[in-house]
All heavy atoms as atom14 arrays in JSON, in Angstrom:
{
  "sequence": "MLAVVLCAVGGVLLGGAWSLRSQGAGRPAIVVVALLGVLALAGGVLWMLPHGTFS",
  "atom14_mask": [
    [1, 1, 1, 1, 1, 1, 1, 1, 0, 0, 0, 0, 0, 0],
    [1, 1, 1, 1, 1, 1, 1, 1, 0, 0, 0, 0, 0, 0],
    [1, 1, 1, 1, 1, 0, 0, 0, 0, 0, 0, 0, 0, 0],
    [1, 1, 1, 1, 1, 1, 1, 0, 0, 0, 0, 0, 0, 0],
    [1, 1, 1, 1, 1, 1, 1, 0, 0, 0, 0, 0, 0, 0],
    [1, 1, 1, 1, 1, 1, 1, 1, 0, 0, 0, 0, 0, 0],
    [1, 1, 1, 1, 1, 1, 0, 0, 0, 0, 0, 0, 0, 0],
    [1, 1, 1, 1, 1, 0, 0, 0, 0, 0, 0, 0, 0, 0],
    [1, 1, 1, 1, 1, 1, 1, 0, 0, 0, 0, 0, 0, 0],
    [1, 1, 1, 1, 0, 0, 0, 0, 0, 0, 0, 0, 0, 0],
    [1, 1, 1, 1, 0, 0, 0, 0, 0, 0, 0, 0, 0, 0],
    [1, 1, 1, 1, 1, 1, 1, 0, 0, 0, 0, 0, 0, 0],
    [1, 1, 1, 1, 1, 1, 1, 1, 0, 0, 0, 0, 0, 0],
    [1, 1, 1, 1, 1, 1, 1, 1, 0, 0, 0, 0, 0, 0],
    [1, 1, 1, 1, 0, 0, 0, 0, 0, 0, 0, 0, 0, 0],
    [1, 1, 1, 1, 0, 0, 0, 0, 0, 0, 0, 0, 0, 0],
    [1, 1, 1, 1, 1, 0, 0, 0, 0, 0, 0, 0, 0, 0],
    [1, 1, 1, 1, 1, 1, 1, 1, 1, 1, 1, 1, 1, 1],
    [1, 1, 1, 1, 1, 1, 0, 0, 0, 0, 0, 0, 0, 0],
    [1, 1, 1, 1, 1, 1, 1, 1, 0, 0, 0, 0, 0, 0],
    [1, 1, 1, 1, 1, 1, 1, 1, 1, 1, 1, 0, 0, 0],
    [1, 1, 1, 1, 1, 1, 0, 0, 0, 0, 0, 0, 0, 0],
    [1, 1, 1, 1, 1, 1, 1, 1, 1, 0, 0, 0, 0, 0],
    [1, 1, 1, 1, 0, 0, 0, 0, 0, 0, 0, 0, 0, 0],
    [1, 1, 1, 1, 1, 0, 0, 0, 0, 0, 0, 0, 0, 0],
    [1, 1, 1, 1, 0, 0, 0, 0, 0, 0, 0, 0, 0, 0],
    [1, 1, 1, 1, 1, 1, 1, 1, 1, 1, 1, 0, 0, 0],
    [1, 1, 1, 1, 1, 1, 1, 0, 0, 0, 0, 0, 0, 0],
    [1, 1, 1, 1, 1, 0, 0, 0, 0, 0, 0, 0, 0, 0],
    [1, 1, 1, 1, 1, 1, 1, 1, 0, 0, 0, 0, 0, 0],
    [1, 1, 1, 1, 1, 1, 1, 0, 0, 0, 0, 0, 0, 0],
    [1, 1, 1, 1, 1, 1, 1, 0, 0, 0, 0, 0, 0, 0],
    [1, 1, 1, 1, 1, 1, 1, 0, 0, 0, 0, 0, 0, 0],
    [1, 1, 1, 1, 1, 0, 0, 0, 0, 0, 0, 0, 0, 0],
    [1, 1, 1, 1, 1, 1, 1, 1, 0, 0, 0, 0, 0, 0],
    [1, 1, 1, 1, 1, 1, 1, 1, 0, 0, 0, 0, 0, 0],
    [1, 1, 1, 1, 0, 0, 0, 0, 0, 0, 0, 0, 0, 0],
    [1, 1, 1, 1, 1, 1, 1, 0, 0, 0, 0, 0, 0, 0],
    [1, 1, 1, 1, 1, 1, 1, 1, 0, 0, 0, 0, 0, 0],
    [1, 1, 1, 1, 1, 0, 0, 0, 0, 0, 0, 0, 0, 0],
    [1, 1, 1, 1, 1, 1, 1, 1, 0, 0, 0, 0, 0, 0],
    [1, 1, 1, 1, 1, 0, 0, 0, 0, 0, 0, 0, 0, 0],
    [1, 1, 1, 1, 0, 0, 0, 0, 0, 0, 0, 0, 0, 0],
    [1, 1, 1, 1, 0, 0, 0, 0, 0, 0, 0, 0, 0, 0],
    [1, 1, 1, 1, 1, 1, 1, 0, 0, 0, 0, 0, 0, 0],
    [1, 1, 1, 1, 1, 1, 1, 1, 0, 0, 0, 0, 0, 0],
    [1, 1, 1, 1, 1, 1, 1, 1, 1, 1, 1, 1, 1, 1],
    [1, 1, 1, 1, 1, 1, 1, 1, 0, 0, 0, 0, 0, 0],
    [1, 1, 1, 1, 1, 1, 1, 1, 0, 0, 0, 0, 0, 0],
    [1, 1, 1, 1, 1, 1, 1, 0, 0, 0, 0, 0, 0, 0],
    [1, 1, 1, 1, 1, 1, 1, 1, 1, 1, 0, 0, 0, 0],
    [1, 1, 1, 1, 0, 0, 0, 0, 0, 0, 0, 0, 0, 0],
    [1, 1, 1, 1, 1, 1, 1, 0, 0, 0, 0, 0, 0, 0],
    [1, 1, 1, 1, 1, 1, 1, 1, 1, 1, 1, 0, 0, 0],
    [1, 1, 1, 1, 1, 1, 0, 0, 0, 0, 0, 0, 0, 0]
  ],
  "atom14_positions": [
    [[-5.08, -13.05, 2.67], [-4.96, -12.68, 4.07], [-4.34, -11.29, 4.21], [-4.76, -10.51, 5.05], [-4.09, -13.74, 4.77], [-3.92, -13.51, 6.21], [-5.46, -13.83, 7.04], [-4.97, -13.67, 8.71], [0.0, 0.0, 0.0], [0.0, 0.0, 0.0], [0.0, 0.0, 0.0], [0.0, 0.0, 0.0], [0.0, 0.0, 0.0], [0.0, 0.0, 0.0]],
    [[-3.33, -10.99, 3.39], [-2.67, -9.7, 3.48], [-3.63, -8.57, 3.1], [-3.57, -7.48, 3.69], [-1.44, -9.67, 2.57], [-0.62, -8.39, 2.61], [-0.07, -8.15, 4.0], [0.5, -8.44, 1.6], [0.0, 0.0, 0.0], [0.0, 0.0, 0.0], [0.0, 0.0, 0.0], [0.0, 0.0, 0.0], [0.0, 0.0, 0.0], [0.0, 0.0, 0.0]],
    [[-4.53, -8.82, 2.17], [-5.48, -7.79, 1.77], [-6.39, -7.41, 2.93], [-6.68, -6.22, 3.13], [-6.31, -8.28, 0.58], [0.0, 0.0, 0.0], [0.0, 0.0, 0.0], [0.0, 0.0, 0.0], [0.0, 0.0, 0.0], [0.0, 0.0, 0.0], [0.0, 0.0, 0.0], [0.0, 0.0, 0.0], [0.0, 0.0, 0.0], [0.0, 0.0, 0.0]],
    [[-6.81, -8.39, 3.68], [-7.68, -8.12, 4.84], [-6.92, -7.31, 5.89], [-7.46, -6.37, 6.48], [-8.21, -9.44, 5.42], [-9.0, -9.19, 6.69], [-9.07, -10.17, 4.4], [0.0, 0.0, 0.0], [0.0, 0.0, 0.0], [0.0, 0.0, 0.0], [0.0, 0.0, 0.0], [0.0, 0.0, 0.0], [0.0, 0.0, 0.0], [0.0, 0.0, 0.0]],
    [[-5.68, -7.67, 6.12], [-4.86, -6.95, 7.1], [-4.65, -5.51, 6.65], [-4.76, -4.57, 7.46], [-3.51, -7.67, 7.31], [-2.58, -6.84, 8.17], [-3.74, -9.03, 7.94], [0.0, 0.0, 0.0], [0.0, 0.0, 0.0], [0.0, 0.0, 0.0], [0.0, 0.0, 0.0], [0.0, 0.0, 0.0], [0.0, 0.0, 0.0], [0.0, 0.0, 0.0]],
    [[-4.35, -5.31, 5.37], [-4.16, -3.94, 4.87], [-5.44, -3.12, 4.98], [-5.39, -1.94, 5.35], [-3.69, -3.98, 3.41], [-2.22, -4.32, 3.19], [-1.95, -4.52, 1.71], [-1.33, -3.24, 3.76], [0.0, 0.0, 0.0], [0.0, 0.0, 0.0], [0.0, 0.0, 0.0], [0.0, 0.0, 0.0], [0.0, 0.0, 0.0], [0.0, 0.0, 0.0]],
    [[-6.57, -3.72, 4.68], [-7.84, -2.99, 4.81], [-8.13, -2.65, 6.28], [-8.61, -1.56, 6.59], [-8.98, -3.8, 4.21], [-8.96, -3.87, 2.42], [0.0, 0.0, 0.0], [0.0, 0.0, 0.0], [0.0, 0.0, 0.0], [0.0, 0.0, 0.0], [0.0, 0.0, 0.0], [0.0, 0.0, 0.0], [0.0, 0.0, 0.0], [0.0, 0.0, 0.0]],
    [[-7.82, -3.58, 7.17], [-8.03, -3.32, 8.6], [-7.12, -2.2, 9.09], [-7.56, -1.29, 9.82], [-7.79, -4.6, 9.4], [0.0, 0.0, 0.0], [0.0, 0.0, 0.0], [0.0, 0.0, 0.0], [0.0, 0.0, 0.0], [0.0, 0.0, 0.0], [0.0, 0.0, 0.0], [0.0, 0.0, 0.0], [0.0, 0.0, 0.0], [0.0, 0.0, 0.0]],
    [[-5.85, -2.24, 8.7], [-4.91, -1.19, 9.09], [-5.35, 0.15, 8.52], [-5.29, 1.18, 9.21], [-3.48, -1.56, 8.65], [-2.54, -0.38, 8.8], [-2.97, -2.74, 9.44], [0.0, 0.0, 0.0], [0.0, 0.0, 0.0], [0.0, 0.0, 0.0], [0.0, 0.0, 0.0], [0.0, 0.0, 0.0], [0.0, 0.0, 0.0], [0.0, 0.0, 0.0]],
    [[-5.81, 0.14, 7.28], [-6.31, 1.38, 6.67], [-7.49, 1.95, 7.44], [-7.57, 3.16, 7.67], [0.0, 0.0, 0.0], [0.0, 0.0, 0.0], [0.0, 0.0, 0.0], [0.0, 0.0, 0.0], [0.0, 0.0, 0.0], [0.0, 0.0, 0.0], [0.0, 0.0, 0.0], [0.0, 0.0, 0.0], [0.0, 0.0, 0.0], [0.0, 0.0, 0.0]],
    [[-8.4, 1.09, 7.85], [-9.55, 1.55, 8.62], [-9.16, 2.12, 9.96], [-9.68, 3.15, 10.4], [0.0, 0.0, 0.0], [0.0, 0.0, 0.0], [0.0, 0.0, 0.0], [0.0, 0.0, 0.0], [0.0, 0.0, 0.0], [0.0, 0.0, 0.0], [0.0, 0.0, 0.0], [0.0, 0.0, 0.0], [0.0, 0.0, 0.0], [0.0, 0.0, 0.0]],
    [[-8.21, 1.46, 10.62], [-7.73, 1.95, 11.92], [-7.05, 3.31, 11.76], [-7.26, 4.23, 12.56], [-6.79, 0.92, 12.58], [-6.07, 1.52, 13.77], [-7.57, -0.31, 12.99], [0.0, 0.0, 0.0], [0.0, 0.0, 0.0], [0.0, 0.0, 0.0], [0.0, 0.0, 0.0], [0.0, 0.0, 0.0], [0.0, 0.0, 0.0], [0.0, 0.0, 0.0]],
    [[-6.23, 3.44, 10.72], [-5.55, 4.71, 10.51], [-6.51, 5.83, 10.15], [-6.36, 6.97, 10.61], [-4.48, 4.55, 9.42], [-3.23, 3.79, 9.83], [-2.37, 3.49, 8.62], [-2.45, 4.56, 10.87], [0.0, 0.0, 0.0], [0.0, 0.0, 0.0], [0.0, 0.0, 0.0], [0.0, 0.0, 0.0], [0.0, 0.0, 0.0], [0.0, 0.0, 0.0]],
    [[-7.5, 5.54, 9.32], [-8.48, 6.58, 8.98], [-9.32, 6.96, 10.19], [-9.63, 8.14, 10.39], [-9.36, 6.1, 7.82], [-8.67, 6.03, 6.47], [-9.58, 5.42, 5.43], [-8.2, 7.4, 6.03], [0.0, 0.0, 0.0], [0.0, 0.0, 0.0], [0.0, 0.0, 0.0], [0.0, 0.0, 0.0], [0.0, 0.0, 0.0], [0.0, 0.0, 0.0]],
    [[-9.65, 5.98, 11.01], [-10.35, 6.29, 12.26], [-9.48, 7.11, 13.2], [-9.98, 8.02, 13.89], [0.0, 0.0, 0.0], [0.0, 0.0, 0.0], [0.0, 0.0, 0.0], [0.0, 0.0, 0.0], [0.0, 0.0, 0.0], [0.0, 0.0, 0.0], [0.0, 0.0, 0.0], [0.0, 0.0, 0.0], [0.0, 0.0, 0.0], [0.0, 0.0, 0.0]],
    [[-8.19, 6.81, 13.22], [-7.26, 7.6, 14.03], [-7.16, 9.03, 13.54], [-7.05, 9.96, 14.34], [0.0, 0.0, 0.0], [0.0, 0.0, 0.0], [0.0, 0.0, 0.0], [0.0, 0.0, 0.0], [0.0, 0.0, 0.0], [0.0, 0.0, 0.0], [0.0, 0.0, 0.0], [0.0, 0.0, 0.0], [0.0, 0.0, 0.0], [0.0, 0.0, 0.0]],
    [[-7.17, 9.2, 12.22], [-7.12, 10.56, 11.67], [-8.37, 11.33, 12.05], [-8.3, 12.52, 12.4], [-6.97, 10.5, 10.15], [0.0, 0.0, 0.0], [0.0, 0.0, 0.0], [0.0, 0.0, 0.0], [0.0, 0.0, 0.0], [0.0, 0.0, 0.0], [0.0, 0.0, 0.0], [0.0, 0.0, 0.0], [0.0, 0.0, 0.0], [0.0, 0.0, 0.0]],
    [[-9.5, 10.67, 12.0], [-10.76, 11.32, 12.41], [-10.71, 11.7, 13.89], [-11.15, 12.79, 14.28], [-11.93, 10.39, 12.13], [-13.25, 11.05, 12.35], [-13.98, 11.04, 13.5], [-13.97, 11.85, 11.42], [-15.13, 11.77, 13.33], [-15.15, 12.27, 12.05], [-13.75, 12.22, 10.1], [-16.08, 13.06, 11.41], [-14.69, 13.01, 9.48], [-15.83, 13.42, 10.13]],
    [[-10.17, 10.81, 14.7], [-10.05, 11.08, 16.13], [-9.09, 12.24, 16.39], [-9.36, 13.1, 17.24], [-9.57, 9.83, 16.85], [-9.39, 10.07, 18.21], [0.0, 0.0, 0.0], [0.0, 0.0, 0.0], [0.0, 0.0, 0.0], [0.0, 0.0, 0.0], [0.0, 0.0, 0.0], [0.0, 0.0, 0.0], [0.0, 0.0, 0.0], [0.0, 0.0, 0.0]],
    [[-7.97, 12.25, 15.67], [-7.03, 13.37, 15.81], [-7.7, 14.68, 15.44], [-7.49, 15.71, 16.08], [-5.81, 13.14, 14.91], [-4.79, 12.12, 15.38], [-3.77, 11.86, 14.29], [-4.11, 12.59, 16.64], [0.0, 0.0, 0.0], [0.0, 0.0, 0.0], [0.0, 0.0, 0.0], [0.0, 0.0, 0.0], [0.0, 0.0, 0.0], [0.0, 0.0, 0.0]],
    [[-8.49, 14.65, 14.38], [-9.2, 15.87, 13.94], [-10.15, 16.37, 15.02], [-10.22, 17.56, 15.3], [-9.95, 15.58, 12.65], [-10.7, 16.76, 12.09], [-11.45, 16.35, 10.81], [-12.31, 17.41, 10.36], [-13.58, 17.55, 10.75], [-14.12, 16.69, 11.59], [-14.31, 18.55, 10.3], [0.0, 0.0, 0.0], [0.0, 0.0, 0.0], [0.0, 0.0, 0.0]],
    [[-10.88, 15.43, 15.62], [-11.86, 15.85, 16.64], [-11.19, 16.31, 17.93], [-11.79, 17.05, 18.71], [-12.84, 14.71, 16.93], [-12.18, 13.63, 17.53], [0.0, 0.0, 0.0], [0.0, 0.0, 0.0], [0.0, 0.0, 0.0], [0.0, 0.0, 0.0], [0.0, 0.0, 0.0], [0.0, 0.0, 0.0], [0.0, 0.0, 0.0], [0.0, 0.0, 0.0]],
    [[-9.94, 15.88, 18.15], [-9.21, 16.31, 19.34], [-8.42, 17.59, 19.12], [-7.78, 18.09, 20.04], [-8.26, 15.2, 19.79], [-8.96, 13.97, 20.29], [-8.0, 12.86, 20.66], [-6.82, 13.1, 20.88], [-8.5, 11.64, 20.71], [0.0, 0.0, 0.0], [0.0, 0.0, 0.0], [0.0, 0.0, 0.0], [0.0, 0.0, 0.0], [0.0, 0.0, 0.0]],
    [[-8.45, 18.1, 17.89], [-7.79, 19.36, 17.61], [-6.29, 19.25, 17.35], [-5.55, 20.19, 17.63], [0.0, 0.0, 0.0], [0.0, 0.0, 0.0], [0.0, 0.0, 0.0], [0.0, 0.0, 0.0], [0.0, 0.0, 0.0], [0.0, 0.0, 0.0], [0.0, 0.0, 0.0], [0.0, 0.0, 0.0], [0.0, 0.0, 0.0], [0.0, 0.0, 0.0]],
    [[-5.85, 18.13, 16.83], [-4.43, 17.96, 16.54], [-4.02, 18.84, 15.36], [-4.86, 19.38, 14.64], [-4.13, 16.5, 16.23], [0.0, 0.0, 0.0], [0.0, 0.0, 0.0], [0.0, 0.0, 0.0], [0.0, 0.0, 0.0], [0.0, 0.0, 0.0], [0.0, 0.0, 0.0], [0.0, 0.0, 0.0], [0.0, 0.0, 0.0], [0.0, 0.0, 0.0]],
    [[-2.73, 18.95, 15.17], [-2.21, 19.77, 14.08], [-2.53, 19.15, 12.72], [-2.62, 17.93, 12.58], [0.0, 0.0, 0.0], [0.0, 0.0, 0.0], [0.0, 0.0, 0.0], [0.0, 0.0, 0.0], [0.0, 0.0, 0.0], [0.0, 0.0, 0.0], [0.0, 0.0, 0.0], [0.0, 0.0, 0.0], [0.0, 0.0, 0.0], [0.0, 0.0, 0.0]],
    [[-2.69, 20.03, 11.75], [-3.06, 19.58, 10.41], [-2.05, 18.61, 9.78], [-2.45, 17.62, 9.17], [-3.27, 20.79, 9.51], [-3.81, 20.45, 8.15], [-4.14, 21.73, 7.37], [-4.67, 21.44, 6.07], [-5.95, 21.33, 5.79], [-6.83, 21.48, 6.75], [-6.36, 21.08, 4.57], [0.0, 0.0, 0.0], [0.0, 0.0, 0.0], [0.0, 0.0, 0.0]],
    [[-0.73, 18.84, 9.93], [0.22, 17.89, 9.32], [0.08, 16.47, 9.87], [0.18, 15.5, 9.12], [1.58, 18.47, 9.67], [1.34, 19.92, 9.9], [-0.03, 20.01, 10.48], [0.0, 0.0, 0.0], [0.0, 0.0, 0.0], [0.0, 0.0, 0.0], [0.0, 0.0, 0.0], [0.0, 0.0, 0.0], [0.0, 0.0, 0.0], [0.0, 0.0, 0.0]],
    [[-0.16, 16.33, 11.16], [-0.32, 15.0, 11.75], [-1.55, 14.3, 11.19], [-1.51, 13.11, 10.87], [-0.43, 15.11, 13.27], [0.0, 0.0, 0.0], [0.0, 0.0, 0.0], [0.0, 0.0, 0.0], [0.0, 0.0, 0.0], [0.0, 0.0, 0.0], [0.0, 0.0, 0.0], [0.0, 0.0, 0.0], [0.0, 0.0, 0.0], [0.0, 0.0, 0.0]],
    [[-2.64, 15.04, 11.05], [-3.87, 14.47, 10.51], [-3.66, 14.02, 9.08], [-4.08, 12.93, 8.67], [-5.02, 15.49, 10.61], [-5.31, 15.83, 12.07], [-6.27, 14.96, 9.93], [-6.23, 17.02, 12.25], [0.0, 0.0, 0.0], [0.0, 0.0, 0.0], [0.0, 0.0, 0.0], [0.0, 0.0, 0.0], [0.0, 0.0, 0.0], [0.0, 0.0, 0.0]],
    [[-3.0, 14.86, 8.3], [-2.78, 14.55, 6.88], [-1.89, 13.32, 6.73], [-2.17, 12.44, 5.9], [-2.17, 15.77, 6.15], [-1.69, 15.4, 4.76], [-3.19, 16.89, 6.08], [0.0, 0.0, 0.0], [0.0, 0.0, 0.0], [0.0, 0.0, 0.0], [0.0, 0.0, 0.0], [0.0, 0.0, 0.0], [0.0, 0.0, 0.0], [0.0, 0.0, 0.0]],
    [[-0.85, 13.21, 7.53], [0.05, 12.06, 7.43], [-0.68, 10.77, 7.79], [-0.58, 9.76, 7.07], [1.29, 12.26, 8.35], [2.08, 10.98, 8.5], [2.16, 13.36, 7.8], [0.0, 0.0, 0.0], [0.0, 0.0, 0.0], [0.0, 0.0, 0.0], [0.0, 0.0, 0.0], [0.0, 0.0, 0.0], [0.0, 0.0, 0.0], [0.0, 0.0, 0.0]],
    [[-1.42, 10.76, 8.88], [-2.13, 9.56, 9.3], [-3.21, 9.2, 8.28], [-3.37, 8.02, 7.93], [-2.73, 9.75, 10.71], [-3.61, 8.58, 11.09], [-1.63, 9.93, 11.73], [0.0, 0.0, 0.0], [0.0, 0.0, 0.0], [0.0, 0.0, 0.0], [0.0, 0.0, 0.0], [0.0, 0.0, 0.0], [0.0, 0.0, 0.0], [0.0, 0.0, 0.0]],
    [[-3.94, 10.19, 7.77], [-4.97, 9.92, 6.78], [-4.37, 9.4, 5.47], [-4.91, 8.47, 4.86], [-5.8, 11.18, 6.51], [0.0, 0.0, 0.0], [0.0, 0.0, 0.0], [0.0, 0.0, 0.0], [0.0, 0.0, 0.0], [0.0, 0.0, 0.0], [0.0, 0.0, 0.0], [0.0, 0.0, 0.0], [0.0, 0.0, 0.0], [0.0, 0.0, 0.0]],
    [[-3.24, 9.96, 5.07], [-2.58, 9.51, 3.84], [-2.11, 8.07, 3.98], [-2.28, 7.26, 3.05], [-1.41, 10.42, 3.5], [-0.67, 10.13, 2.22], [-1.59, 10.25, 1.01], [0.52, 11.05, 2.07], [0.0, 0.0, 0.0], [0.0, 0.0, 0.0], [0.0, 0.0, 0.0], [0.0, 0.0, 0.0], [0.0, 0.0, 0.0], [0.0, 0.0, 0.0]],
    [[-1.53, 7.72, 5.11], [-1.12, 6.33, 5.34], [-2.33, 5.39, 5.33], [-2.25, 4.28, 4.81], [-0.37, 6.22, 6.67], [1.02, 6.84, 6.69], [1.58, 6.8, 8.12], [1.94, 6.14, 5.73], [0.0, 0.0, 0.0], [0.0, 0.0, 0.0], [0.0, 0.0, 0.0], [0.0, 0.0, 0.0], [0.0, 0.0, 0.0], [0.0, 0.0, 0.0]],
    [[-3.45, 5.84, 5.89], [-4.66, 5.03, 5.88], [-5.19, 4.8, 4.47], [-5.57, 3.69, 4.11], [0.0, 0.0, 0.0], [0.0, 0.0, 0.0], [0.0, 0.0, 0.0], [0.0, 0.0, 0.0], [0.0, 0.0, 0.0], [0.0, 0.0, 0.0], [0.0, 0.0, 0.0], [0.0, 0.0, 0.0], [0.0, 0.0, 0.0], [0.0, 0.0, 0.0]],
    [[-5.18, 5.85, 3.67], [-5.66, 5.72, 2.29], [-4.74, 4.8, 1.5], [-5.2, 3.96, 0.71], [-5.78, 7.12, 1.63], [-5.97, 7.0, 0.14], [-6.92, 7.89, 2.26], [0.0, 0.0, 0.0], [0.0, 0.0, 0.0], [0.0, 0.0, 0.0], [0.0, 0.0, 0.0], [0.0, 0.0, 0.0], [0.0, 0.0, 0.0], [0.0, 0.0, 0.0]],
    [[-3.43, 4.93, 1.7], [-2.48, 4.06, 1.0], [-2.66, 2.6, 1.4], [-2.62, 1.7, 0.54], [-1.05, 4.51, 1.27], [-0.61, 5.79, 0.57], [0.79, 6.19, 1.05], [-0.63, 5.62, -0.93], [0.0, 0.0, 0.0], [0.0, 0.0, 0.0], [0.0, 0.0, 0.0], [0.0, 0.0, 0.0], [0.0, 0.0, 0.0], [0.0, 0.0, 0.0]],
    [[-2.86, 2.34, 2.67], [-3.07, 0.96, 3.13], [-4.37, 0.4, 2.57], [-4.42, -0.75, 2.11], [-3.09, 0.91, 4.65], [0.0, 0.0, 0.0], [0.0, 0.0, 0.0], [0.0, 0.0, 0.0], [0.0, 0.0, 0.0], [0.0, 0.0, 0.0], [0.0, 0.0, 0.0], [0.0, 0.0, 0.0], [0.0, 0.0, 0.0], [0.0, 0.0, 0.0]],
    [[-5.4, 1.2, 2.57], [-6.69, 0.75, 2.03], [-6.6, 0.49, 0.53], [-7.1, -0.52, 0.04], [-7.77, 1.78, 2.34], [-9.21, 1.37, 2.16], [-9.53, 0.16, 3.01], [-10.13, 2.52, 2.51], [0.0, 0.0, 0.0], [0.0, 0.0, 0.0], [0.0, 0.0, 0.0], [0.0, 0.0, 0.0], [0.0, 0.0, 0.0], [0.0, 0.0, 0.0]],
    [[-5.94, 1.39, -0.19], [-5.76, 1.19, -1.63], [-4.93, -0.05, -1.91], [-5.22, -0.82, -2.84], [-5.11, 2.43, -2.25], [0.0, 0.0, 0.0], [0.0, 0.0, 0.0], [0.0, 0.0, 0.0], [0.0, 0.0, 0.0], [0.0, 0.0, 0.0], [0.0, 0.0, 0.0], [0.0, 0.0, 0.0], [0.0, 0.0, 0.0], [0.0, 0.0, 0.0]],
    [[-3.89, -0.27, -1.11], [-3.08, -1.47, -1.28], [-3.89, -2.74, -1.05], [-3.74, -3.72, -1.77], [0.0, 0.0, 0.0], [0.0, 0.0, 0.0], [0.0, 0.0, 0.0], [0.0, 0.0, 0.0], [0.0, 0.0, 0.0], [0.0, 0.0, 0.0], [0.0, 0.0, 0.0], [0.0, 0.0, 0.0], [0.0, 0.0, 0.0], [0.0, 0.0, 0.0]],
    [[-4.75, -2.72, -0.05], [-5.59, -3.89, 0.21], [-6.56, -4.16, -0.91], [-6.77, -5.31, -1.31], [0.0, 0.0, 0.0], [0.0, 0.0, 0.0], [0.0, 0.0, 0.0], [0.0, 0.0, 0.0], [0.0, 0.0, 0.0], [0.0, 0.0, 0.0], [0.0, 0.0, 0.0], [0.0, 0.0, 0.0], [0.0, 0.0, 0.0], [0.0, 0.0, 0.0]],
    [[-7.15, -3.12, -1.45], [-8.09, -3.29, -2.57], [-7.36, -3.78, -3.81], [-7.82, -4.7, -4.5], [-8.84, -1.97, -2.85], [-9.62, -2.05, -4.15], [-9.77, -1.64, -1.69], [0.0, 0.0, 0.0], [0.0, 0.0, 0.0], [0.0, 0.0, 0.0], [0.0, 0.0, 0.0], [0.0, 0.0, 0.0], [0.0, 0.0, 0.0], [0.0, 0.0, 0.0]],
    [[-6.2, -3.19, -4.11], [-5.44, -3.62, -5.28], [-4.93, -5.05, -5.13], [-4.84, -5.78, -6.11], [-4.27, -2.66, -5.53], [-4.66, -1.27, -6.03], [-3.43, -0.38, -6.11], [-5.35, -1.35, -7.38], [0.0, 0.0, 0.0], [0.0, 0.0, 0.0], [0.0, 0.0, 0.0], [0.0, 0.0, 0.0], [0.0, 0.0, 0.0], [0.0, 0.0, 0.0]],
    [[-4.6, -5.46, -3.91], [-4.13, -6.81, -3.68], [-5.23, -7.84, -3.98], [-4.94, -8.97, -4.37], [-3.67, -6.95, -2.23], [-2.82, -8.15, -1.98], [-3.26, -9.41, -1.69], [-1.4, -8.22, -2.01], [-2.2, -10.24, -1.53], [-1.03, -9.54, -1.73], [-0.4, -7.28, -2.23], [0.28, -9.94, -1.66], [0.91, -7.69, -2.16], [1.24, -9.0, -1.88]],
    [[-6.5, -7.45, -3.8], [-7.61, -8.38, -4.03], [-7.96, -8.52, -5.52], [-8.66, -9.46, -5.89], [-8.85, -7.9, -3.27], [-8.76, -8.14, -1.81], [-10.31, -7.83, -0.96], [-10.23, -6.08, -0.73], [0.0, 0.0, 0.0], [0.0, 0.0, 0.0], [0.0, 0.0, 0.0], [0.0, 0.0, 0.0], [0.0, 0.0, 0.0], [0.0, 0.0, 0.0]],
    [[-7.49, -7.61, -6.35], [-7.81, -7.7, -7.78], [-7.1, -8.88, -8.41], [-5.98, -9.24, -8.01], [-7.4, -6.41, -8.49], [-8.18, -5.16, -8.11], [-7.58, -3.95, -8.82], [-9.63, -5.29, -8.45], [0.0, 0.0, 0.0], [0.0, 0.0, 0.0], [0.0, 0.0, 0.0], [0.0, 0.0, 0.0], [0.0, 0.0, 0.0], [0.0, 0.0, 0.0]],
    [[-7.72, -9.48, -9.42], [-7.05, -10.61, -10.08], [-5.79, -10.16, -10.8], [-5.69, -9.02, -11.25], [-8.08, -11.11, -11.08], [-9.29, -10.3, -10.93], [-9.03, -9.22, -9.94], [0.0, 0.0, 0.0], [0.0, 0.0, 0.0], [0.0, 0.0, 0.0], [0.0, 0.0, 0.0], [0.0, 0.0, 0.0], [0.0, 0.0, 0.0], [0.0, 0.0, 0.0]],
    [[-4.83, -11.05, -10.93], [-3.58, -10.75, -11.62], [-3.87, -10.47, -13.09], [-4.7, -11.13, -13.72], [-2.6, -11.91, -11.5], [-2.13, -12.12, -10.11], [-1.24, -11.28, -9.5], [-2.44, -13.06, -9.18], [-1.0, -11.7, -8.28], [-1.73, -12.79, -8.05], [0.0, 0.0, 0.0], [0.0, 0.0, 0.0], [0.0, 0.0, 0.0], [0.0, 0.0, 0.0]],
    [[-3.22, -9.46, -13.64], [-3.4, -9.11, -15.04], [-4.55, -8.15, -15.29], [-4.97, -7.97, -16.43], [0.0, 0.0, 0.0], [0.0, 0.0, 0.0], [0.0, 0.0, 0.0], [0.0, 0.0, 0.0], [0.0, 0.0, 0.0], [0.0, 0.0, 0.0], [0.0, 0.0, 0.0], [0.0, 0.0, 0.0], [0.0, 0.0, 0.0], [0.0, 0.0, 0.0]],
    [[-5.09, -7.55, -14.24], [-6.23, -6.64, -14.4], [-5.85, -5.41, -15.2], [-6.62, -4.93, -16.01], [-6.77, -6.23, -13.01], [-7.18, -7.4, -12.32], [-7.94, -5.27, -13.15], [0.0, 0.0, 0.0], [0.0, 0.0, 0.0], [0.0, 0.0, 0.0], [0.0, 0.0, 0.0], [0.0, 0.0, 0.0], [0.0, 0.0, 0.0], [0.0, 0.0, 0.0]],
    [[-4.65, -4.9, -14.97], [-4.23, -3.66, -15.63], [-3.31, -3.88, -16.82], [-2.72, -2.96, -17.31], [-3.54, -2.74, -14.62], [-4.46, -2.31, -13.51], [-4.26, -2.76, -12.22], [-5.52, -1.46, -13.76], [-5.1, -2.37, -11.2], [-6.36, -1.07, -12.75], [-6.16, -1.53, -11.47], [0.0, 0.0, 0.0], [0.0, 0.0, 0.0], [0.0, 0.0, 0.0]],
    [[-3.18, -5.11, -17.28], [-2.29, -5.34, -18.42], [-3.05, -5.65, -19.68], [-4.22, -5.77, -19.74], [-1.33, -6.48, -18.11], [-2.01, -7.65, -17.77], [0.0, 0.0, 0.0], [0.0, 0.0, 0.0], [0.0, 0.0, 0.0], [0.0, 0.0, 0.0], [0.0, 0.0, 0.0], [0.0, 0.0, 0.0], [0.0, 0.0, 0.0], [0.0, 0.0, 0.0]]
  ]
}
């Protein structure tokens, strides 16, 4: 369940970064929101991997 929530939050944040970009927001704000979205999405994907994948 947490993986789905993280992927959803990541999608919302990446969409927000795209929206900020199209509205002409400052570059630091876009980068921060996009970075948080990528981290949330990566966390969701890693959470779905079976335990012991990297060991």
